[in-house]
RODO-2510 file (C-alpha; in nm, 4 decimals, decimal comma):
residues 520
     n   res          X          Y          Z
     1     m     7,2320    20,0967    10,0925
     2     y     6,9982    19,8173    10,2019
     3     k     6,8711    19,7896     9,8467
     4     s     7,2278    19,7437     9,7178
     5     v     7,3003    19,4748     9,9765
     6     s     6,9776    19,2965     9,8809
     7     l     7,0709    19,3009     9,5142
     8     i     7,4131    19,1544     9,5928
     9     l     7,2557    18,8772     9,8020
    10     v     7,0055    18,7988     9,5272
    11     a     7,2901    18,7794     9,2749
    12     l     7,4750    18,5349     9,4975
    13     v     7,1752    18,3075     9,5583
    14     p     7,2044    18,1040     9,2323
    15     q     7,5665    18,0195     9,3084
    16     f     7,4888    17,8759     9,6485
    17     a     7,1378    17,7460     9,5809
    18     l     7,2741    17,4638     9,3642
    19     c     7,4542    17,2417     9,6140
    20     a     7,4879    16,8974     9,4595
    21     n     7,6499    16,5707     9,5612
    22     i     7,9241    16,4908     9,3096
    23     l     8,1298    16,1731     9,2710
    24     a     8,4590    16,2076     9,0804
    25     v     8,6518    15,8897     8,9950
    26     i     9,0022    15,9673     8,8624
    27     p     9,2092    15,6596     8,9566
    28     s     9,5104    15,6755     8,7214
    29     a     9,8425    15,6893     8,9038
    30     s     9,9839    15,9700     8,6925
    31     y    10,0444    16,3023     8,8642
    32     s    10,0171    16,5012     8,5424
    33     h     9,6698    16,3587     8,4778
    34     q     9,5665    16,4370     8,8349
    35     i     9,7019    16,7925     8,8528
    36     a     9,5307    16,8789     8,5231
    37     l     9,1883    16,8312     8,6845
    38     r     9,2627    16,9436     9,0393
    39     s     9,1457    17,3015     8,9839
    40     l     8,8059    17,1656     8,8727
    41     w     8,7600    16,9710     9,1974
    42     r     8,8703    17,2701     9,4010
    43     e     8,6325    17,5071     9,2237
    44     l     8,3335    17,2725     9,2499
    45     s     8,4009    17,2358     9,6214
    46     l     8,4348    17,6119     9,6726
    47     r     8,1017    17,6637     9,4956
    48     g     7,9275    17,4680     9,7689
    49     h     7,9032    17,1236     9,6123
    50     k     7,9727    16,8152     9,8224
    51     l     8,2434    16,6341     9,6328
    52     t     8,3682    16,2780     9,6847
    53     l     8,6961    16,2250     9,4979
    54     i     8,8719    15,8927     9,4317
    55     s     9,2326    15,9760     9,3454
    56     p     9,5893    15,8546     9,4113
    57     d     9,6906    16,2210     9,4547
    58     p     9,4478    16,3764     9,7046
    59     i     9,4372    16,7538     9,7428
    60     n     9,4513    16,7388    10,1249
    61     d     9,3284    17,0949    10,1714
    62     k     9,1495    17,1434    10,5038
    63     k     8,9890    17,4616    10,3707
    64     l     8,7783    17,2452    10,1393
    65     s     8,5519    17,1225    10,4173
    66     n     8,2955    16,9659    10,1824
    67     l     8,5552    16,7607     9,9931
    68     t     8,5807    16,3919    10,0873
    69     e     8,8805    16,2115     9,9385
    70     i     8,9445    15,8398     9,8982
    71     d     9,3227    15,8203     9,8755
    72     t     9,4405    15,5410     9,6426
    73     h     9,8084    15,6368     9,6483
    74     f     9,8884    15,2664     9,6825
    75     m     9,8510    15,2523     9,3033
    76     y    10,1954    15,4081     9,2642
    77     e    10,3508    15,1130     9,4452
    78     i    10,1598    14,8667     9,2295
    79     i    10,2707    15,0209     8,8999
    80     k    10,6389    15,0383     8,9948
    81     a    10,6881    14,7000     8,8319
    82     d    10,5772    14,8557     8,5041
    83     e    10,7823    15,1753     8,5248
    84     s    10,9571    15,0927     8,1987
    85     f    10,6346    15,1957     8,0247
    86     f    10,6997    15,5527     8,1364
    87     g    11,0707    15,5582     8,0588
    88     l    11,2492    15,6528     7,7409
    89     t    11,2469    15,2814     7,6632
    90     a    10,8810    15,3452     7,5818
    91     n    10,9917    15,4957     7,2534
    92     k    11,0362    15,1334     7,1416
    93     l    10,6585    15,1108     7,1486
    94     t    10,4899    15,1598     6,8144
    95     i    10,1436    15,2788     6,7218
    96     w    10,0567    14,9108     6,6815
    97     n    10,1331    14,8057     7,0400
    98     t    10,1084    15,1246     7,2465
    99     r     9,7330    15,0900     7,2962
   100     s     9,7695    14,7306     7,4176
   101     s    10,0320    14,8430     7,6714
   102     m     9,8054    15,1244     7,7849
   103     l     9,5126    14,8820     7,8124
   104     s     9,7159    14,6580     8,0417
   105     f     9,8196    14,9529     8,2585
   106     f     9,4741    15,1081     8,2928
   107     s     9,2991    14,7741     8,3341
   108     e     9,5196    14,6942     8,6334
   109     t     9,4468    15,0406     8,7705
   110     a     9,0727    14,9789     8,7450
   111     k     9,0913    14,6355     8,9083
   112     h     9,2903    14,7502     9,2120
   113     t     9,0814    15,0644     9,2548
   114     l     8,7466    14,8874     9,2310
   115     a     8,8634    14,6135     9,4683
   116     d     8,9430    14,8677     9,7419
   117     r     8,7000    14,8237    10,0331
   118     r     8,6161    15,1974    10,0450
   119     v     8,5290    15,1956     9,6761
   120     q     8,3329    14,8741     9,7236
   121     k     8,1105    15,0593     9,9704
   122     l     8,0390    15,3173     9,7016
   123     i     7,9602    15,0405     9,4536
   124     g     7,7139    14,9007     9,7070
   125     g     7,5338    15,2329     9,6979
   126     e     7,3821    15,2103    10,0450
   127     g     7,3882    15,5362    10,2385
   128     f     7,5155    15,7405     9,9430
   129     k     7,3440    15,9699     9,6953
   130     f     7,5020    16,1494     9,4024
   131     d     7,3568    16,3928     9,1500
   132     v     7,6298    16,3455     8,8894
   133     v     7,9362    16,1252     8,8385
   134     l     8,2535    16,2499     8,6662
   135     l     8,4780    15,9719     8,5378
   136     e     8,8233    15,9497     8,3843
   137     s     8,8014    15,8353     8,0231
   138     f     9,0571    15,5553     8,0587
   139     h     8,8118    15,3497     8,2655
   140     p     8,4748    15,3227     8,0839
   141     e     8,3690    15,0290     8,3031
   142     m     8,3299    15,2819     8,5847
   143     l     8,0417    15,4431     8,3979
   144     a     7,8456    15,1843     8,5952
   145     f     7,8558    15,4249     8,8914
   146     g     7,5938    15,6253     8,7013
   147     k     7,3634    15,3224     8,7048
   148     v     7,4325    15,2508     9,0723
   149     y     7,3173    15,6029     9,1647
   150     n     7,0737    15,6569     8,8763
   151     c     7,2391    15,9855     8,7848
   152     p     7,4005    16,1455     8,4781
   153     t     7,7634    16,0767     8,3862
   154     i     8,0348    16,3052     8,2497
   155     i     8,3573    16,1720     8,0992
   156     v     8,6638    16,3892     8,1656
   157     c     9,0176    16,3664     8,0342
   158     s     9,3350    16,5726     8,0483
   159     l     9,3901    16,5061     7,6770
   160     d     9,1803    16,3748     7,3886
   161     v     8,9743    16,0589     7,4362
   162     e     8,9573    15,7207     7,2680
   163     p     8,7685    15,7096     6,9343
   164     y     8,4818    15,5037     7,0775
   165     f     8,3876    15,7968     7,3032
   166     h     8,3629    16,0281     7,0027
   167     h     8,1567    15,7666     6,8202
   168     s     7,9251    15,7260     7,1190
   169     m     7,8678    16,1045     7,1263
   170     g     7,8148    16,1311     6,7505
   171     n     8,1252    16,3425     6,6903
   172     p     8,2451    16,3202     6,3280
   173     s     8,5647    16,1203     6,2820
   174     h     8,7926    16,0939     5,9815
   175     p     9,1053    15,8728     5,9594
   176     l     9,3084    16,1556     5,8044
   177     l     9,1756    16,4554     5,9971
   178     h     9,0697    16,3258     6,3400
   179     l     9,3479    16,0918     6,4429
   180     d     9,3756    15,8970     6,7658
   181     y     9,6018    16,0747     7,0158
   182     v     9,8575    15,7909     6,9967
   183     s     9,8914    15,8392     6,6222
   184     p    10,2163    16,0198     6,5333
   185     f    10,0678    16,1871     6,2255
   186     f     9,9674    16,5515     6,1988
   187     g     9,8984    16,8093     5,9314
   188     r     9,8982    16,7430     5,5590
   189     l     9,9957    16,3797     5,5117
   190     d    10,1745    16,2336     5,2122
   191     f    10,0380    15,9194     5,0477
   192     l    10,2361    15,6749     5,2628
   193     e    10,1288    15,8542     5,5816
   194     r     9,7668    15,8518     5,4656
   195     l     9,7916    15,4804     5,3960
   196     k     9,9397    15,4158     5,7414
   197     s     9,6795    15,6358     5,9082
   198     v     9,3854    15,4582     5,7439
   199     t     9,5376    15,1176     5,8208
   200     y     9,5926    15,2180     6,1831
   201     s     9,2352    15,3457     6,2119
   202     l     9,1039    15,0100     6,0870
   203     y     9,3322    14,8247     6,3272
   204     l     9,2235    15,0475     6,6146
   205     a     8,8551    14,9885     6,5390
   206     y     8,9219    14,6139     6,5516
   207     f     9,1299    14,6431     6,8706
   208     e     8,8694    14,8492     7,0526
   209     k     8,5777    14,6252     6,9562
   210     y     8,7373    14,2843     7,0048
   211     v     9,0114    14,3435     7,2647
   212     e     8,9758    14,6618     7,4710
   213     l     8,6018    14,6853     7,5301
   214     p     8,5647    14,3093     7,6036
   215     e     8,8299    14,3437     7,8755
   216     k     8,6468    14,6451     8,0175
   217     e     8,3283    14,4362     8,0018
   218     t     8,4983    14,1701     8,2157
   219     n     8,5863    14,4313     8,4791
   220     l     8,2295    14,5606     8,4662
   221     r     8,0802    14,2157     8,5277
   222     t     8,3321    14,1404     8,8053
   223     y     8,3027    14,4577     9,0127
   224     f     7,9488    14,5743     8,9298
   225     p     7,7510    14,2468     8,9442
   226     n     7,4182    14,4267     8,9907
   227     v     7,4549    14,6405     8,6790
   228     t     7,2897    14,4666     8,3848
   229     e     7,3916    14,7104     8,1094
   230     t     7,6849    14,6337     7,8801
   231     i     7,9819    14,8616     7,8146
   232     t     7,8187    14,9616     7,4857
   233     d     7,4991    15,0570     7,6697
   234     l     7,6962    15,2665     7,9198
   235     l     7,8839    15,4475     7,6427
   236     r     7,5550    15,5387     7,4754
   237     d     7,4259    15,6752     7,8049
   238     i     7,7025    15,9343     7,8622
   239     d     7,5588    16,2822     7,9159
   240     m     7,8643    16,4945     7,8430
   241     l     8,2266    16,4685     7,7345
   242     f     8,5029    16,7012     7,8628
   243     v     8,8180    16,6833     7,6466
   244     y     9,1356    16,8761     7,5671
   245     a     9,0621    16,9938     7,2134
   246     n     9,2144    17,3403     7,1712
   247     p     9,1439    17,4096     6,8016
   248     v     9,4451    17,6401     6,7685
   249     f     9,6840    17,3689     6,8876
   250     l     9,5237    17,0437     6,7682
   251     g     9,3381    17,1876     6,4704
   252     a     8,9682    17,2603     6,4283
   253     r     8,7206    16,9759     6,4732
   254     s     8,3414    16,9658     6,4774
   255     f     8,1847    16,8473     6,8028
   256     g     7,8266    16,7971     6,9065
   257     p     7,6958    17,0321     7,1793
   258     a     7,7524    16,7681     7,4489
   259     t     8,1305    16,7622     7,3918
   260     i     8,3111    17,0464     7,5696
   261     d     8,6691    17,1636     7,5184
   262     i     8,8207    17,2284     7,8621
   263     s     9,1673    17,3303     7,7414
   264     g     9,3132    17,6638     7,8364
   265     g     9,5450    17,6435     8,1363
   266     r     9,2810    17,4928     8,3643
   267     h     9,5525    17,3346     8,5816
   268     i     9,7816    17,6389     8,6070
   269     s     9,7621    17,7856     8,9562
   270     p     9,9214    18,1096     9,0837
   271     v    10,2943    18,0705     9,1362
   272     k    10,4255    18,0296     9,4884
   273     g    10,7679    18,0627     9,6419
   274     v    11,0499    17,8137     9,5916
   275     p    11,3449    17,7116     9,8120
   276     k    11,5930    17,9919     9,8744
   277     d    11,8857    17,8177     9,7028
   278     l    11,6785    17,7599     9,3896
   279     q    11,5587    18,1201     9,3859
   280     e    11,9190    18,2399     9,4119
   281     f    12,0203    18,0077     9,1266
   282     l    11,7448    18,1406     8,8996
   283     d    11,8140    18,5047     8,9854
   284     r    12,1888    18,4931     8,9249
   285     t    12,1620    18,3348     8,5783
   286     k    12,1771    18,6761     8,4113
   287     n    12,2752    18,5141     8,0829
   288     g    11,9665    18,2956     8,1087
   289     f    11,8953    17,9343     8,1976
   290     v    11,7363    17,6271     8,0406
   291     y    11,4795    17,4167     8,2245
   292     f    11,4954    17,0432     8,1478
   293     s    11,2103    16,8191     8,2619
   294     l    11,0705    16,4971     8,1177
   295     g    10,7503    16,5309     8,3182
   296     t    10,6080    16,3473     8,6165
   297     n    10,5916    15,9999     8,4598
   298     v    10,9334    15,9694     8,2987
   299     k    11,2192    15,9287     8,5459
   300     s    11,5409    16,0789     8,4116
   301     s    11,7434    15,8409     8,6293
   302     q    11,6100    15,5530     8,4166
   303     l    11,7612    15,6894     8,0987
   304     e    11,9810    15,4409     7,9207
   305     p    12,3467    15,5092     8,0178
   306     e    12,4437    15,5957     7,6599
   307     r    12,1709    15,8584     7,6363
   308     l    12,2402    16,0029     7,9797
   309     e    12,6095    16,0442     7,9007
   310     a    12,5248    16,2031     7,5655
   311     l    12,2919    16,4498     7,7385
   312     k    12,5541    16,5451     7,9967
   313     d    12,8216    16,5860     7,7308
   314     t    12,5920    16,8054     7,5206
   315     i    12,4754    17,0237     7,8083
   316     k    12,8212    17,1003     7,9460
   317     k    12,9199    17,2481     7,6076
   318     i    12,6278    17,4919     7,5981
   319     p    12,6978    17,8389     7,7505
   320     y    12,3863    17,8468     7,9700
   321     q    12,2940    17,7224     8,3141
   322     f    12,0581    17,4232     8,3245
   323     l    11,7956    17,3390     8,5843
   324     w    11,7366    16,9653     8,5427
   325     k    11,4471    16,7824     8,7093
   326     f    11,6300    16,4646     8,8100
   327     d    11,5076    16,2145     9,0680
   328     a    11,8465    16,0806     9,1872
   329     d    12,2121    16,1734     9,2249
   330     m    12,4068    16,2202     8,9032
   331     p    12,7692    16,1048     8,8888
   332     g    12,9743    16,3354     8,6688
   333     k    12,7185    16,6155     8,6810
   334     p    12,8211    16,9053     8,4535
   335     e    12,9187    17,2255     8,6357
   336     n    12,6473    17,4262     8,4621
   337     v    12,3704    17,1950     8,5878
   338     k    12,1605    17,2226     8,9034
   339     l    11,9538    16,9146     8,9866
   340     i    11,6153    16,9313     9,1518
   341     k    11,3784    16,6438     9,2292
   342     w    11,0607    16,8493     9,2112
   343     v    10,9647    17,2107     9,1598
   344     q    10,6511    17,4050     9,0799
   345     q    10,7057    17,4065     8,7060
   346     n    10,4962    17,7131     8,6362
   347     y    10,7149    17,9141     8,8743
   348     v    11,0312    17,8193     8,6851
   349     l    10,8729    17,8859     8,3454
   350     s    10,7515    18,2280     8,4589
   351     h    11,1003    18,3410     8,5680
   352     p    11,2306    18,6294     8,3512
   353     n    11,5710    18,4645     8,2994
   354     i    11,4432    18,1462     8,1343
   355     k    11,5493    18,0941     7,7728
   356     l    11,4219    17,7485     7,6810
   357     f    11,2154    17,4561     7,8070
   358     i    11,3295    17,1032     7,7182
   359     t    11,0198    16,8894     7,7672
   360     q    10,8746    16,5472     7,6906
   361     g    10,5779    16,7129     7,5212
   362     g    10,2898    16,6467     7,7591
   363     l     9,9900    16,8723     7,6994
   364     q    10,0054    17,0269     8,0473
   365     s    10,3752    17,1126     8,0064
   366     i    10,3076    17,2646     7,6655
   367     e    10,0207    17,4706     7,8089
   368     e    10,2486    17,6091     8,0806
   369     a    10,5207    17,6904     7,8273
   370     v    10,2681    17,8719     7,6073
   371     e    10,1245    18,0567     7,9076
   372     n    10,4723    18,1913     7,9894
   373     h    10,5910    18,2437     7,6279
   374     v    10,8795    17,9951     7,6616
   375     p    10,9859    17,8197     7,3374
   376     m    11,0586    17,4478     7,3543
   377     v    11,2757    17,1601     7,2444
   378     v    11,0585    16,8491     7,2675
   379     i    11,1922    16,4970     7,3318
   380     p    10,8748    16,2841     7,2952
   381     c    10,8662    15,9644     7,4987
   382     f    10,5305    15,7859     7,4625
   383     a    10,1523    15,8052     7,4090
   384     d    10,0401    16,1408     7,2629
   385     q    10,3784    16,3116     7,2940
   386     e    10,5084    16,2353     6,9443
   387     r    10,2017    16,3959     6,7902
   388     n    10,2276    16,6912     7,0302
   389     a    10,5922    16,7359     6,9343
   390     k    10,5044    16,7529     6,5653
   391     i    10,2381    17,0125     6,6419
   392     v    10,4909    17,2226     6,8373
   393     k    10,7224    17,2132     6,5373
   394     a    10,4405    17,2885     6,2913
   395     r    10,3291    17,5910     6,4969
   396     g    10,6852    17,7262     6,4953
   397     i    10,7115    17,7345     6,8763
   398     g    10,9879    17,4788     6,9153
   399     k    11,2024    17,2006     6,7715
   400     v    11,1829    16,8212     6,8039
   401     v    11,4582    16,5754     6,8944
   402     s    11,3642    16,2069     6,8948
   403     p    11,5001    15,9963     7,1853
   404     d    11,7143    15,8024     6,9380
   405     m    11,8803    16,1263     6,8241
   406     i    11,9981    16,2197     7,1741
   407     v    12,3185    16,0241     7,1179
   408     h    12,3881    16,2426     6,8136
   409     k    12,5128    16,5269     7,0306
   410     g    12,5402    16,7806     6,7526
   411     k    12,1690    16,7561     6,6674
   412     l    12,0511    16,8311     7,0224
   413     r    12,3070    17,1094     7,0757
   414     d    12,2242    17,2770     6,7451
   415     d    11,8498    17,2662     6,8135
   416     i    11,8899    17,4088     7,1641
   417     l    12,1032    17,6985     7,0406
   418     e    11,8768    17,7540     6,7382
   419     v    11,5655    17,7982     6,9534
   420     i    11,7466    18,0210     7,2048
   421     n    11,9180    18,2458     6,9522
   422     n    11,6449    18,2686     6,6871
   423     s    11,3903    18,5226     6,8082
   424     s    11,1244    18,3866     6,5707
   425     y    11,0431    18,1070     6,8170
   426     k    10,9824    18,3548     7,0978
   427     e    10,7639    18,5699     6,8748
   428     a    10,5728    18,2667     6,7469
   429     i    10,4889    18,1395     7,0936
   430     r    10,3837    18,4871     7,2077
   431     k    10,1452    18,5097     6,9124
   432     f    10,0307    18,1518     6,9652
   433     h     9,9440    18,2338     7,3273
   434     q     9,7321    18,5283     7,2160
   435     v     9,5223    18,3359     6,9650
   436     s     9,4924    18,0146     7,1692
   437     t     9,3683    18,1808     7,4886
   438     d     9,1448    18,4573     7,3511
   439     w     8,8131    18,2965     7,4480
   440     p     8,5117    18,4287     7,6435
   441     m     8,5592    18,1591     7,9104
   442     t     8,8581    17,9663     8,0409
   443     g     8,8672    17,5876     8,0264
   444     l     8,7980    17,5751     8,4001
   445     e     8,4983    17,8071     8,3705
   446     r     8,3551    17,5964     8,0887
   447     a     8,4017    17,2746     8,2876
   448     v     8,2326    17,4179     8,5978
   449     w     7,9444    17,5769     8,4058
   450     w     7,8622    17,2626     8,2085
   451     t     7,8932    17,0382     8,5141
   452     e     7,6341    17,2534     8,6886
   453     y     7,4242    17,2550     8,3698
   454     v     7,4081    16,8745     8,3831
   455     i     7,3168    16,8931     8,7528
   456     r     7,0465    17,1568     8,6965
   457     h     6,8780    16,9612     8,4190
   458     k     6,9447    16,6136     8,5615
   459     g     7,1371    16,5173     8,2515
   460     a     7,2030    16,6416     7,9001
   461     k     7,0469    16,3789     7,6756
   462     h     6,8626    16,6602     7,4957
   463     l     7,2021    16,7773     7,3640
   464     r     7,2924    16,4351     7,2298
   465     n     7,3899    16,4369     6,8642
   466     p     7,1256    16,2249     6,6837
   467     v     7,4029    16,0934     6,4595
   468     a     7,5154    15,8756     6,7520
   469     d     7,1949    15,6722     6,7317
   470     l     7,1991    15,6136     6,3576
   471     p     7,2975    15,2636     6,2447
   472     a     7,5940    15,2583     6,0085
   473     y     7,3837    15,1819     5,7012
   474     q     7,1743    15,4951     5,7641
   475     y     7,4705    15,7175     5,8576
   476     f     7,6469    15,6322     5,5315
   477     l     7,3125    15,6395     5,3414
   478     l     7,3741    15,2843     5,2218
   479     d     7,0022    15,2039     5,2054
   480     v     6,9254    15,5231     5,0111
   481     i     7,2234    15,4762     4,7798
   482     g     7,1278    15,1117     4,7339
   483     f     6,7663    15,1981     4,6528
   484     i     6,8638    15,4722     4,4068
   485     s     7,1181    15,2367     4,2500
   486     l     6,8533    14,9663     4,2057
   487     v     6,6111    15,2177     4,0544
   488     m     6,8806    15,3414     3,8165
   489     i     6,9792    14,9861     3,7237
   490     a     6,6133    14,8938     3,6722
   491     a     6,5628    15,2065     3,4614
   492     f     6,8747    15,1259     3,2596
   493     i     6,7562    14,7693     3,2040
   494     l     6,4094    14,8936     3,1083
   495     v     6,5535    15,1450     2,8610
   496     f     6,7958    14,8843     2,7285
   497     m     6,5204    14,6242     2,6850
   498     t     6,2928    14,8844     2,5238
   499     i     6,5624    14,9867     2,2782
   500     k     6,6444    14,6236     2,2136
   501     y     6,2779    14,5508     2,1528
   502     i     6,2429    14,8476     1,9180
   503     v     6,5578    14,7498     1,7286
   504     s     6,4375    14,3913     1,7110
   505     l     6,0969    14,5078     1,5925
   506     q     6,2539    14,7243     1,3243
   507     k     6,4726    14,4388     1,2079
   508     s     6,1691    14,2149     1,1945
   509     n     5,9789    14,4733     0,9908
   510     h     6,2731    14,5175     0,7518
   511     k     6,3028    14,1443     0,7119
   512     r     5,9317    14,1148     0,6406
   513     a     5,9538    14,3964     0,3881
   514     d     6,2491    14,2321     0,2132
   515     e     6,0661    13,9002     0,1911
   516     t     5,7617    14,0762     0,0441
   517     k     5,9785    14,2395    -0,2263
   518     k     6,1355    13,9048    -0,3177
   519     r     5,7931    13,7465    -0,3648
   520     k     5,6976    14,0220    -0,6058
***
């Protein structure tokens, strides 16, 4: 018995022996981005690490005694003036101006966060010690925290990251295969789409180098005056990259060993109870119900009146009950609609009576739908959602309705009824769930293991893809190709001159012979 207890204690020692000080900086005022990473912070804290978290959505769990949170919820008040970015009016953004709008939003987030007096104390560095810093990808200027504390840095994101992160890690990129998450293209592209994709990639490279990174550099110089490195230096010094890159959903892509896919329901927590009236509503919908939510960023109350009326008129003609996440009162609410301001989405999607999920197409919402085998109708609003919607359609797990098509009531109604009544969508999403989650580790387990790997080895530079350090002329073999080309040209010229000389010599000999004959 004592031997068994000893073996158990020995097995537990590694888990508790590694107790590190971790700084996590996730300042974006977007609940969906925050909730996607919350399980990682909780798990790191439960494993004995001392975690300091900067977030506008603190966990506030007293059970996590070694979690210190710097609450920056004030960011939600600051961004209210820019709420139109998150509304359906955002569909007026194009791939050419979406990144500039995002830059403005995230740059303001960084400025207000870094100016906070509590964060300023961390920037000062006195009295603090951290073994690793985890940073949200939208704010590369905050990589400077790694220099302040002389510790490794890990970039984390609830979706894919900007191309310059992949370049800095040496991950292969191709303008037709590895598109930026804002790009609306997916799958096999026709010629016009390929032309647009390549043009956009060139534009994005220009925008990042001459607009985005210089603005991040300004923030770096303003709020980290003692850090001498440039943004480019900080990007090259990243130890590891955590991204959403499920190969079954997004398509296969080659990554270096320091880039880790953390997809796989990492944010989905066990379902809890809901209000009694909501539970009764869900239970009595024996014919089934439809859940309609445009996510945590898009406010349904800000829909343009024409679109809102079209939605109401469409929904009231469909023979199913609707649970609609709506943040205000709704005049003229259809009788088959129940409004709710907030609900644990996973609970609703796991209910046996659900028939369909109408969603904006955020990755976390799609993950929850896949987890619960609920087919979708996607109404993409902004950022990566248009691409996600096309992937949902391509995988056969849902249909897509553009925001502009909402006013065409027949299109939305037909798509809703098609997905509900055609069992192929249900079968496709059940199969998709099987193949997209059949991995030896969950996304959360991978994120925790690799975070502790970086802590154990005080970094992960040994995993860095050497491609990242090659200058462009070496990566594309321009010097080798140039040298071989010169040798071939020189050889061609030599052969040409030799032949020319031989021909000339022969002509000269013939001429001499002819002249000799004439003399005779």
